[in-house]
N, C-alpha and C positions, 0 to 999 in steps of 0.2 A: 583704228583703222587701220588691218593687221595691210589688205594687199594697195594695188595703189593706184585699184581702181572701188572707188566708192559709190554706191547705190546707193542715191540719193529719194525717199517717197515724201513726194508734197501731198495733203490732203487739205478739203478746202471748207469749214460747209457753210449754211447761212441759216443759221435760225431764227427766225421770226419772237414778236414777244405770248404764240399759243406756246412755241418752241419747236416746230417745226419744222423742216425742211426744207426751204422753200429754194435754192439751191445749192449745185456743190462743184469743185474742182481737183482733181487728183494727174499727179504726171510724176510718172518716177524716171528717171535719169543714172546715166551712168558718168561719174566724173575726174576724169584721167589726170589723176594727178603727174606723170610724166608734162603731162599738155593743158596745162590751167592753174597746175600747186600755185607758185610764182603770182600767177590772182583770188586765188585764195586762204591768200593773209590779211583778205581784206571780207572778202564774203560773198555769197554766191547771191546775185533775186532772178528771181522767177516773175513772170513780167505775164498776167495773165485779167482776167475779170470772169464777173457772176450780172445770170439777169433778174433783178431782181423787179418787182411792183411796188409802189411808195413805202414805205414805212418804216422800221424803228427793224433794226438789228444787229443779231449779236454773231461775228463771226467767230471762229471756229478753227484756229490751220494747227495742224500735224506733220509735225520732221521730221522722217527715222530716219538712220543708217540702215540699210538691211539686209548688212554684214556682220552688222553689238549686234544690232538692240536697239541705241543709244538712244530718243529723244525727245522732242523740243514742245511745248503747247504752248497756244500764245489766245487769249479770247481777247477780238475787239469788239464792239460799241460803233458802233453806224448806224446814221441814216437820211434812206432813203430820199428827194423831194418830190416831189410833185409838181416837173420840171410843165405841167400842163397851164397852171391856173395862173402863169402867166408875171405873177413874182415874182420881182429879184430873188438871188439863191447864189449866195457862196460856196463852194466845197474848203475843209482846211486848207494848210495852203501846205503848199507841198512846194520844203526846202531841197534844192539843187546838184547832185553832187555830181562831180569827174567821172563820166562813164566806162573812164577806164581804169578806175584802183578796184573792177569790180567786177565780176566775172557774169554777164548776161545773161537771159536767156527769155524769147519771150513762149510764152506757150500758148496753141490752141488749140481750139477744143476737142471739131471735127473739121475733115476738108473743107467740109463749105463754110470755117468760116474765115469772113471779112474779114471781118471788122475793123476803118484803121485805126491806128494805135493814139490816142486823145491825149498824152503829152508834143506834140509837136510845137514848138517855138521855130518860123523863122527854118522853117528844116530842117531844125535838129529835129534828134528825141532828147530828149530829157528826163532822166531819169533820175525821182525824187529819193528822200531819203525814209530809207524805213524807224529810222529811229535819227527822228533832228535832234543835233548837239552845235550847240551855235557858240562857239569860239566865242569870249569874251573882247566888246570894246569893236568884233573886225566884223568885214561888210561880209549879208552872205547874198548868193543866191536866190529868191526867194521865186513861183512862178502860183498865180491866183487864175483859179480859173470857178464861174461861175458862171451861168445860167439870166438874161433877159436883163443884165447892168446899166444902170446910168450908163452915154459918153462920157463924162467930166468923172472925174470923181481923185480925189483922195485918200491916201490909207495911212492909220495909221495900227500901232502895237499896244499890246496893257498886256505885261509879265504880273502874277501874281503865283508866287513861293507858295510850293504845296505845301510847305511847313508851318505857309500866315509870320515868317517872324518877320520880314519888311512889307513893310505897306509898298501892294504895284503901284507902277512904274510904268507908266508911257513917254509911248519914242515915235518920231514919223518915218514912213515906208515910201521910201524911195522906186517912183514907179516909170518904166519904159516903154516900150513893146505893148497892142493892144493885137488881138487878132479875135476875127467876130466869122462865125459862120453863119445864111438864112436861119437857118434851122435857130439860131437863138444863142451857141454856145462861143459866152466869151472865157479866153487865153489872158491875160498879163504876167507880160515881164513883170522884175523889182529887185531891189535892194532891202537890208536893211542891217539897221545895228548899234547896235547897247549897252554904251559904255555902264560903267557905272555897276549890273548889275555880277553881282557876286556868284558860284558855282553854287550850284544844285540843279531842282527840278517845281519849270513851273508848266501853270494853266497856260498862254498867249493866247491870247481871246485876236484876233485881227478883223478892221471894224474900213467899211471903206462907206463912204460918204460923199455923194454926188456936190457939183458946184454951190446948191441954192442951200443946205445940208435938205429938204427936207426925208432925204430918200439914203439913207445905213440900210447898210445890210454886212451883217458881225459871223466868221465862225472861231472854232475852237484846236487848241490840238494841244495836247504836251510833249512838252520839250526842254531839251537839261543845256543848262549854261557853263561853260568846262573856261577854267583858264590857263593863260595859253605861258610858257617860261619863253 
């Protein structure tokens, strides 16, 4: 980067299973390193949204430096549940990070866009990790978001190593506060501690079970475990 202002261009497209673009979002921002450079040492987060019907999609996100032409591209598979069926749904868990570590901006699609920020708890705007990293053995905060979830639930997390060297390991998840609205959306805060995991990449499956044991709902996410010295 030669100048003090980074002209960042963000392009996100949602492709359905037929390869059609069902929605997209673009944003251009100028990042003045004199003003925000100390926050950029960790990174920049843009919070926005796409409008998609139920189904499976691939999100393709391209980030481009408008001055140097440098680019980065990610492909992320997602599934949008059909919340109208009344069945319990659980999104992949959100690992919460301190917002003051990042330069965070919220993008709006148009002047009439009044969609409420979805990751609220006790009046606080929670910022999720883009790439969840778990320090081995440490207690890390989580936010669980779902729809039509049972009132009384217990949570557990199972870690399956991507390299398949070790057997999957399970750990309880400590749940704290629960927030729900009239439309059935539920947010539950909690903490996870997974001692004994070696450093590496894992598929983490989080499962909620009601107290009767009859209802179970799960979701998965890829995480990295690191050792702290």
